[in-house]
C-alpha positions as CSV (number, residue, x, y, z in Angstrom):
1,M,69.0,-47.7,1.2
2,G,71.0,-47.2,4.5
3,W,72.8,-50.1,4.9
4,L,73.4,-50.2,1.0
5,S,74.9,-46.8,1.2
6,K,77.3,-47.8,3.7
7,I,78.6,-50.6,1.3
8,F,78.5,-48.3,-1.3
9,K,80.9,-46.2,0.7
10,G,83.4,-48.6,1.7
11,S,83.9,-51.0,-1.2
12,S,82.2,-49.2,-4.6
13,H,85.5,-49.7,-6.4
14,K,85.9,-53.2,-5.4
15,V,82.4,-54.5,-6.2
16,S,82.5,-52.5,-9.3
17,E,85.6,-54.1,-11.0
18,E,84.7,-57.6,-9.6
19,R,81.5,-57.5,-11.1
20,Y,83.3,-56.5,-14.4
21,N,85.5,-59.2,-13.6
22,W,82.8,-61.6,-13.6
23,K,81.2,-60.3,-16.5
24,E,84.3,-61.4,-18.5
25,R,84.9,-64.4,-16.9
26,H,81.3,-65.7,-17.4
27,G,82.0,-65.0,-21.0
28,E,85.3,-67.2,-20.9
29,D,82.7,-70.3,-19.3
30,T,86.2,-70.7,-16.6
31,V,83.9,-70.4,-13.6
32,E,84.0,-74.3,-13.1
33,N,87.9,-73.8,-12.6
34,E,87.9,-71.2,-10.4
35,P,89.0,-72.3,-6.9
36,S,86.8,-72.4,-3.8
37,S,87.8,-69.0,-2.3
38,S,86.7,-67.2,-5.4
39,G,83.5,-69.2,-5.0
40,D,82.8,-67.6,-2.0
41,A,83.6,-64.0,-3.3
42,W,81.4,-65.2,-6.1
43,S,78.4,-65.3,-3.9
44,E,79.0,-62.1,-2.0
45,I,79.0,-60.4,-5.2
46,E,76.0,-62.0,-6.2
47,E,74.0,-60.9,-3.0
48,I,75.7,-57.3,-3.5
49,D,74.1,-57.5,-6.9
50,R,71.0,-58.5,-5.9
51,A,70.5,-55.7,-3.2
52,I,71.7,-52.7,-5.4
53,A,69.1,-54.1,-8.0
54,L,66.5,-54.2,-5.5
55,S,67.2,-50.8,-3.9
56,I,67.4,-49.1,-7.3
57,S,63.9,-50.8,-7.8
58,E,62.3,-49.9,-4.7
59,E,63.7,-46.3,-5.2
60,D,62.1,-46.0,-9.0
61,Q,58.9,-47.4,-7.4
62,K,59.1,-44.9,-4.7
63,R,59.8,-41.7,-7.3
64,K,56.7,-43.5,-9.4
65,N,54.1,-43.3,-6.5
66,I,55.2,-39.8,-5.4
67,N,54.7,-38.6,-8.8
68,D,51.6,-40.6,-9.4
69,E,50.3,-38.9,-6.3
70,S,51.2,-35.5,-7.3
71,Q,49.8,-35.9,-10.7
72,L,46.5,-37.4,-9.1
73,K,45.9,-34.5,-7.0
74,E,46.6,-31.7,-9.6
75,D,44.2,-34.1,-12.0
76,E,41.5,-33.9,-9.1
77,Q,41.7,-30.1,-8.7
78,L,41.5,-29.6,-12.2
79,A,38.5,-32.0,-13.0
80,K,36.9,-30.6,-9.7
81,A,37.2,-26.9,-11.0
82,I,36.0,-28.1,-14.7
83,Q,32.9,-29.8,-13.3
84,E,32.3,-26.8,-10.9
85,S,32.5,-24.4,-13.8
86,L,30.4,-26.4,-16.1
87,T,27.6,-26.8,-13.4
88,V,26.5,-23.2,-12.5
89,E,23.1,-23.5,-10.8
90,S,20.5,-21.5,-12.7
91,P,22.6,-19.3,-15.0
92,P,21.0,-16.3,-15.7
93,R,19.5,-15.9,-19.0
94,H,18.3,-12.4,-20.6
95,E,14.5,-11.9,-20.6
96,N,14.7,-12.8,-24.3
97,G,15.6,-16.1,-23.5
98,N,19.2,-16.6,-24.7
99,I,21.1,-18.7,-21.9
100,Y,24.4,-17.6,-21.2
101,Q,26.8,-20.7,-20.8
102,P,30.0,-20.4,-18.5
103,I,33.2,-20.0,-20.3
104,P,35.2,-23.2,-20.7
105,F,37.6,-23.6,-18.2
106,P,41.0,-22.7,-19.2
107,Y,44.7,-23.9,-17.7
108,S,45.6,-20.3,-17.2
109,T,42.9,-18.2,-15.6
110,G,45.0,-14.9,-15.7
111,F,43.0,-13.4,-18.3
112,R,39.5,-13.8,-16.2
113,I,38.8,-10.2,-14.4
114,C,35.0,-9.8,-12.9
115,A,33.4,-7.2,-14.2
116,G,32.1,-6.5,-10.7
117,C,34.7,-6.3,-8.3
118,N,37.8,-6.0,-11.1
119,T,39.4,-8.8,-9.5
120,E,41.0,-12.1,-10.8
121,I,38.1,-15.0,-11.0
122,G,40.2,-18.4,-9.9
123,Y,38.9,-21.8,-9.6
124,G,35.0,-22.2,-9.0
125,R,31.9,-20.9,-10.2
126,F,31.6,-17.9,-12.5
127,L,29.0,-16.3,-15.1
128,N,29.4,-15.3,-18.4
129,C,26.9,-12.4,-18.9
130,M,26.7,-9.1,-20.7
131,G,29.8,-9.9,-22.7
132,A,31.7,-9.9,-19.5
133,V,32.8,-12.8,-16.9
134,W,31.1,-12.4,-13.2
135,H,31.8,-13.7,-9.6
136,P,28.1,-15.0,-9.0
137,E,28.0,-12.8,-5.9
138,C,29.0,-9.8,-8.1
139,F,26.3,-10.1,-10.5
140,R,23.6,-7.8,-8.9
141,C,20.3,-6.1,-9.5
142,H,20.8,-2.2,-10.2
143,A,17.7,-1.7,-8.3
144,C,17.9,-3.9,-4.9
145,H,21.9,-4.5,-5.2
146,Q,21.3,-8.2,-4.6
147,P,22.8,-11.1,-6.5
148,I,20.8,-12.4,-9.2
149,C,20.1,-16.1,-8.9
150,D,17.1,-16.2,-11.3
151,Y,17.2,-18.3,-14.4
152,E,16.3,-15.1,-16.2
153,F,16.7,-11.5,-15.6
154,S,15.8,-8.3,-17.4
155,M,17.8,-5.1,-18.5
156,S,17.3,-1.4,-18.9
157,G,20.2,0.2,-20.8
158,N,23.3,-1.5,-19.4
159,Y,21.9,-2.3,-16.1
160,P,20.8,-5.6,-15.0
161,Y,17.4,-6.6,-12.9
162,H,15.5,-9.2,-11.4
163,K,12.4,-9.6,-13.3
164,T,10.5,-8.5,-10.2
165,C,12.7,-5.7,-9.8
166,Y,12.4,-4.5,-13.3
167,K,8.6,-4.8,-13.0
168,E,8.3,-3.0,-10.1
169,H,10.5,0.0,-11.7
170,Y,9.3,0.0,-15.3
171,H,5.9,-1.9,-15.7
172,P,3.5,0.8,-15.1
173,K,0.6,0.7,-12.7
174,C,-2.9,1.7,-12.9
175,D,-3.5,4.9,-11.7
176,I,-7.3,3.8,-10.5
177,C,-6.7,0.4,-9.0
178,K,-2.7,0.9,-8.4
179,H,-2.2,-2.9,-10.2
180,F,0.3,-3.6,-12.6
181,I,-1.4,-2.9,-15.8
182,P,-2.0,-6.4,-17.4
183,T,-0.6,-7.5,-20.8
184,N,-2.9,-8.6,-23.6
185,A,-2.9,-11.5,-25.5
186,A,0.2,-10.5,-27.6
187,G,2.3,-10.1,-24.2
188,L,2.2,-6.4,-24.7
189,I,1.0,-3.8,-22.0
190,E,-2.0,-2.0,-23.2
191,Y,-3.7,0.7,-21.4
192,R,-5.8,3.7,-21.7
193,A,-4.6,7.6,-20.7
194,H,-6.6,10.6,-20.4
195,P,-5.5,12.7,-23.4
196,F,-4.4,15.7,-21.4
197,W,-4.1,14.5,-17.6
198,V,-2.2,11.4,-19.1
199,Q,-4.2,9.3,-16.2
200,K,-3.1,5.6,-17.1
201,Y,-5.6,3.1,-16.0
202,C,-6.5,-0.7,-17.0
203,P,-8.9,-0.6,-20.1
204,F,-11.6,-2.7,-18.2
205,H,-12.0,0.2,-16.2
206,E,-14.0,2.1,-18.7
207,H,-16.2,-0.4,-18.5
208,D,-16.4,-1.7,-14.8
209,G,-18.5,1.6,-13.5
210,T,-15.6,3.3,-12.0
211,P,-17.2,7.3,-12.1
212,R,-15.3,10.1,-13.7
213,C,-15.7,13.5,-12.1
214,C,-18.2,15.7,-14.0
215,S,-15.8,18.5,-14.2
216,C,-12.3,17.5,-15.0
217,E,-13.1,14.0,-16.4
218,R,-10.4,12.2,-14.3
219,M,-11.4,8.6,-13.0
220,E,-12.2,8.0,-9.5
221,P,-8.9,6.1,-8.0
222,R,-10.0,3.5,-5.6
223,E,-8.2,5.1,-2.6
224,T,-10.2,8.3,-3.1
225,R,-13.7,8.9,-3.0
226,F,-15.5,11.5,-5.2
227,V,-18.2,14.0,-3.5
228,N,-21.8,12.9,-4.8
229,L,-23.8,15.4,-6.0
230,D,-27.7,15.0,-5.7
231,D,-28.0,14.6,-9.5
232,G,-26.0,11.6,-9.7
233,R,-22.8,13.5,-10.8
234,K,-19.2,13.1,-9.2
235,L,-17.0,15.5,-8.3
236,C,-13.2,15.2,-7.3
237,L,-11.8,17.1,-4.2
238,E,-9.6,19.3,-6.2
239,C,-12.5,20.6,-8.7
240,L,-15.1,21.0,-5.1
241,D,-12.5,23.4,-4.0
242,S,-13.6,26.0,-6.2
243,A,-16.9,24.8,-7.3
244,I,-20.0,27.4,-7.0
245,M,-22.9,25.7,-5.5
246,D,-25.4,28.3,-5.5
247,T,-26.9,31.4,-7.2
248,N,-26.0,34.2,-5.0
249,E,-22.3,32.6,-4.9
250,C,-22.4,33.0,-8.7
251,Q,-22.8,36.5,-8.7
252,P,-19.5,37.9,-8.2
253,L,-18.3,35.6,-11.5
254,Y,-21.3,37.0,-13.2
255,L,-19.8,40.8,-12.5
256,D,-16.2,39.7,-13.6
257,I,-17.8,38.4,-17.2
258,Q,-19.7,41.3,-17.6
259,E,-16.9,43.5,-17.0
260,F,-14.7,41.1,-19.6
261,Y,-17.5,41.8,-22.3
262,E,-17.3,45.7,-21.6
263,G,-13.8,45.4,-21.8
264,L,-14.4,44.3,-25.7
265,N,-16.7,47.1,-26.3
266,M,-19.8,44.3,-26.1
267,K,-21.8,45.8,-23.3
268,V,-25.0,43.8,-22.5
269,E,-27.3,46.9,-21.9
270,Q,-30.1,44.4,-20.2
271,Q,-29.9,43.2,-16.7
272,V,-30.3,39.1,-17.3
273,P,-31.1,37.0,-14.6
274,L,-28.3,34.6,-13.9
275,L,-29.8,31.2,-12.1
276,L,-27.7,28.4,-10.9
277,V,-29.8,25.1,-11.2
278,E,-29.5,21.5,-10.7
279,R,-29.2,19.0,-13.8
280,Q,-33.4,18.1,-13.7
281,A,-34.2,22.0,-13.7
282,L,-31.8,22.4,-16.6
283,N,-33.3,19.7,-18.8
284,E,-36.6,21.2,-18.3
285,A,-36.3,24.0,-19.1
286,M,-34.2,23.0,-22.1
287,D,-37.4,21.1,-23.1
288,G,-39.5,24.2,-22.7
289,E,-37.1,26.2,-24.9
290,R,-38.3,26.2,-28.6
291,S,-35.0,27.8,-29.7
292,G,-31.2,27.7,-29.2
293,H,-28.8,24.8,-29.7
294,H,-27.5,22.5,-26.5
295,H,-24.3,20.5,-26.4
296,M,-24.9,16.9,-25.6
297,P,-24.6,14.6,-24.2
298,E,-24.4,16.9,-21.3
299,T,-25.7,20.6,-21.4
300,R,-24.2,22.7,-18.6
301,G,-25.7,26.0,-19.5
302,L,-28.5,27.5,-21.4
303,C,-29.9,31.0,-22.7
304,L,-33.4,31.1,-22.1
305,S,-35.8,33.4,-24.2
306,E,-38.9,31.8,-23.3
307,E,-41.4,32.7,-19.9
308,Q,-41.3,29.7,-17.7
309,T,-40.7,29.3,-14.0
310,V,-37.4,27.5,-13.1
311,S,-36.3,26.1,-9.6
312,S,-33.1,28.0,-8.8
313,I,-30.7,27.0,-6.1
314,S,-30.7,29.5,-3.2
315,K,-28.6,28.2,-0.5
316,R,-25.3,26.3,-0.8
317,P,-25.8,22.6,0.3
318,R,-23.2,20.8,2.9
319,I,-20.9,17.7,2.3
320,G,-22.3,15.2,4.6
321,A,-21.7,11.7,5.5
322,G,-20.4,9.4,2.1
323,N,-19.3,12.5,0.6
324,R,-22.9,13.3,-0.3
325,V,-24.1,16.6,-1.1
326,M,-27.3,17.5,1.7
327,N,-29.8,20.5,2.4
328,M,-30.1,21.3,-0.7
329,I,-32.6,24.2,-0.8
330,T,-34.1,25.4,-3.9
331,E,-36.9,28.0,-4.6
332,P,-38.8,28.5,-7.9
333,Y,-38.2,31.3,-9.8
334,K,-40.7,33.2,-12.6
335,L,-39.1,34.2,-15.7
336,I,-40.9,37.2,-17.4
337,R,-39.8,38.3,-20.8
338,R,-39.0,41.6,-21.2
339,C,-36.6,41.4,-23.9
340,D,-35.4,38.4,-26.0
341,V,-33.7,37.2,-23.4
342,T,-35.2,35.9,-20.0
343,A,-32.4,34.2,-18.4
344,I,-28.9,32.6,-18.2
345,L,-29.1,29.3,-16.5
346,I,-26.1,27.3,-15.4
347,L,-25.5,23.8,-13.8
348,Y,-24.3,24.1,-10.3
349,G,-21.5,22.2,-8.5
350,L,-18.8,23.4,-11.1
351,P,-15.6,24.9,-10.7
352,R,-15.2,28.2,-10.8
353,L,-13.3,28.5,-14.5
354,L,-15.6,26.0,-16.0
355,T,-18.9,28.1,-14.7
356,G,-17.4,31.0,-15.7
357,S,-16.3,29.8,-19.4
358,I,-20.0,28.4,-19.9
359,L,-21.2,31.8,-18.7
360,A,-19.0,33.6,-21.1
361,H,-20.4,31.2,-23.6
362,E,-24.1,31.9,-22.9
363,M,-23.4,35.6,-22.2
364,M,-22.4,35.6,-26.0
365,H,-25.7,34.1,-26.9
366,A,-27.9,36.7,-24.9
367,W,-25.4,39.4,-26.7
368,L,-26.1,38.3,-30.3
369,R,-30.1,37.9,-29.6
370,L,-30.3,41.5,-28.1
371,Q,-28.2,42.9,-30.8
372,G,-30.5,41.9,-33.4
373,Y,-28.3,39.6,-34.9
374,R,-30.3,37.4,-37.7
375,T,-30.8,33.7,-37.0
376,L,-27.6,32.1,-37.4
377,S,-26.7,28.3,-38.5
378,Q,-25.6,26.4,-35.7
379,D,-21.8,25.9,-36.4
380,V,-21.5,30.0,-36.6
381,E,-23.2,30.8,-33.3
382,E,-22.2,28.2,-31.4
383,G,-18.5,28.5,-33.0
384,I,-18.5,32.1,-32.1
385,C,-19.6,31.6,-28.5
386,Q,-16.9,29.1,-28.0
387,V,-14.5,31.8,-29.2
388,L,-15.6,34.2,-26.3
389,A,-15.3,31.6,-23.9
390,H,-11.9,30.5,-24.8
391,L,-10.6,33.9,-24.9
392,W,-12.3,34.5,-21.1
393,L,-10.4,31.3,-20.5
394,Q,-7.2,32.8,-21.8
395,S,-7.4,36.0,-19.9
396,Q,-8.2,34.1,-16.3
397,I,-5.2,31.6,-17.0
398,M,-3.0,34.9,-17.4
399,S,-4.4,36.3,-14.5
400,I,-3.4,33.6,-12.3
401,S,-0.1,33.1,-14.0
402,G,0.4,36.7,-13.0
403,S,-0.9,36.6,-9.3
404,N,1.1,33.2,-8.6
405,I,3.9,35.0,-9.7
406,A,3.6,38.1,-7.6
407,S,3.0,35.8,-4.5
408,T,5.8,33.8,-5.1
409,S,7.7,36.9,-5.4
410,S,6.4,38.4,-2.1
411,S,8.1,37.6,1.3
412,T,5.0,37.0,2.9
413,P,3.3,34.6,1.0
414,V,-0.5,35.1,0.6
415,L,-2.8,31.5,0.3
416,R,-6.3,32.4,0.0
417,S,-9.4,30.5,-1.4
418,S,-9.8,30.4,-5.3
419,K,-12.9,32.5,-4.9
420,Q,-11.5,35.4,-2.5
421,G,-8.8,36.3,-5.5
422,T,-5.5,34.2,-5.3
423,K,-5.9,30.8,-7.4
424,S,-5.0,27.2,-6.2
425,P,-1.9,25.9,-8.5
426,F,-4.7,23.3,-9.6
427,E,-7.0,26.1,-10.6
428,R,-4.3,26.9,-13.2
429,K,-4.0,23.4,-14.5
430,L,-8.0,23.4,-14.6
431,G,-8.1,26.2,-16.9
432,D,-5.5,25.0,-19.2
433,F,-8.1,21.7,-19.2
434,F,-11.0,23.5,-20.4
435,K,-9.3,25.6,-22.7
436,H,-7.8,22.1,-24.3
437,Q,-11.5,21.0,-24.3
438,I,-12.5,23.8,-26.4
439,E,-9.8,23.4,-28.7
440,S,-9.8,19.6,-29.0
441,D,-13.8,19.2,-29.4
442,T,-14.8,16.9,-32.6
443,S,-18.1,17.9,-33.0
444,P,-19.2,19.4,-36.1
445,V,-21.1,22.3,-34.4
446,Y,-19.0,23.1,-31.4
447,G,-15.8,21.8,-32.4
448,N,-15.5,22.8,-36.1
449,G,-17.4,26.0,-35.3
450,F,-14.7,27.1,-32.9
451,R,-11.7,26.5,-35.1
452,A,-13.5,28.5,-37.7
453,G,-14.2,31.2,-36.0
454,N,-11.1,31.3,-34.1
455,H,-9.1,31.2,-37.1
456,A,-11.2,34.1,-38.2
457,V,-11.0,36.3,-35.2
458,L,-6.9,35.9,-35.3
459,K,-6.8,36.9,-39.1
460,Y,-9.6,40.0,-38.7
461,G,-10.4,40.6,-35.0
462,L,-13.3,40.2,-33.2
463,R,-15.0,43.3,-34.4
464,R,-14.4,42.8,-37.8
465,T,-15.6,39.1,-37.6
466,L,-18.9,40.3,-35.8
467,D,-19.4,43.0,-38.4
468,H,-19.0,39.9,-41.1
469,I,-21.1,37.6,-39.3
470,R,-23.8,40.5,-39.0
471,L,-24.0,40.9,-42.8
472,T,-23.4,37.5,-44.1
473,G,-24.4,35.0,-41.6
474,S,-20.6,33.3,-41.8
475,F,-17.2,33.4,-40.8
476,P,-15.0,35.3,-42.9
477,Y,-12.2,33.4,-44.7
């Protein structure tokens, strides 16, 4: 084009004019009559025309090539972006199985704002989840804060989670084996729970021999070992802290309950022996007792009226290797009938509050017999005895709450053993549990009997209820 431009600058007018002239002459068919000098001019004009045409053709081709290359690059970029947007690897989906497909790639990207970083999403991969679009690296787990690259994810509220993180945070674990509680055949989480302690555990632990505490009924966790009493019972360490293990140790509690009865104007005039015994001795004494009622399947206390010899625990045993009770010392005790009650027997190794509630129950049996009450039906006698046990527990819980408030308000906290006065926080919880056991008992004798007796006492008072029982042998309604 350089040489052609020079020709255009020097003779553009002449060439154009002669060309037009040539077209006119060509039309009149007079070319053959032109002189030889004009033939040379004719050749020169033809060469110039060919050069111009060739130059224009080359210029058009170059423009076309440039436009084609530019269009090709744009097309390649667009195709690449579309392909990447449509081939996002492992797009997350909600745990219900609905796959979130990417939004079709638009020619204008200004409307796509990442919900994670609030910046525009350009070309490349993106996710369409939870009603918003995200950079793949911005769609993160609410628990571990790492990007979610899995095919599925879980949600809690408005937050996404890895399925593993969701399970770790929200899937319940067994309080016994510490594993995730398995799902049943329907895919639902099924577990058992204690009605008071809310201890969650796998259903099969009820049948795999996992022991329970004989006092609070909680199951034994795998990392904890209960104390093994010599009669096969297991005692958790919290209940062991206030457990009464021998007869001498129980005497202060016996005096406390006697004072409680005196406060109700129900003093027991005769001195009734109190003995702490093993399970076997209690069962043997129960077999020899011709009268009285016993709470099955586990009898923990007994009010005797027959003469017999009982093996009493005289010295507190120690805890040896393997958390087993060792060096149990017992001695025979001959029961002599001096009145209608020969002794009160309590199972050893139970916490103070449980021992006291059993003792308060058996003391009511003794009071009824010593006061000359007629032979009562099981539900009436056991019901009123449970009412007295419930009243004593209530008084103890109020006392524990008051002592704890006093100790926390003091500038110098006092922490002593529960047997010395100040009670541990767990003992208050134990008191609530034992009271709950009495209230929720489903047995016709102890449970229904308590509810009928408690209703009568709340409505008419203890004294009027007892007078009605003496006269009619039933609760007032």
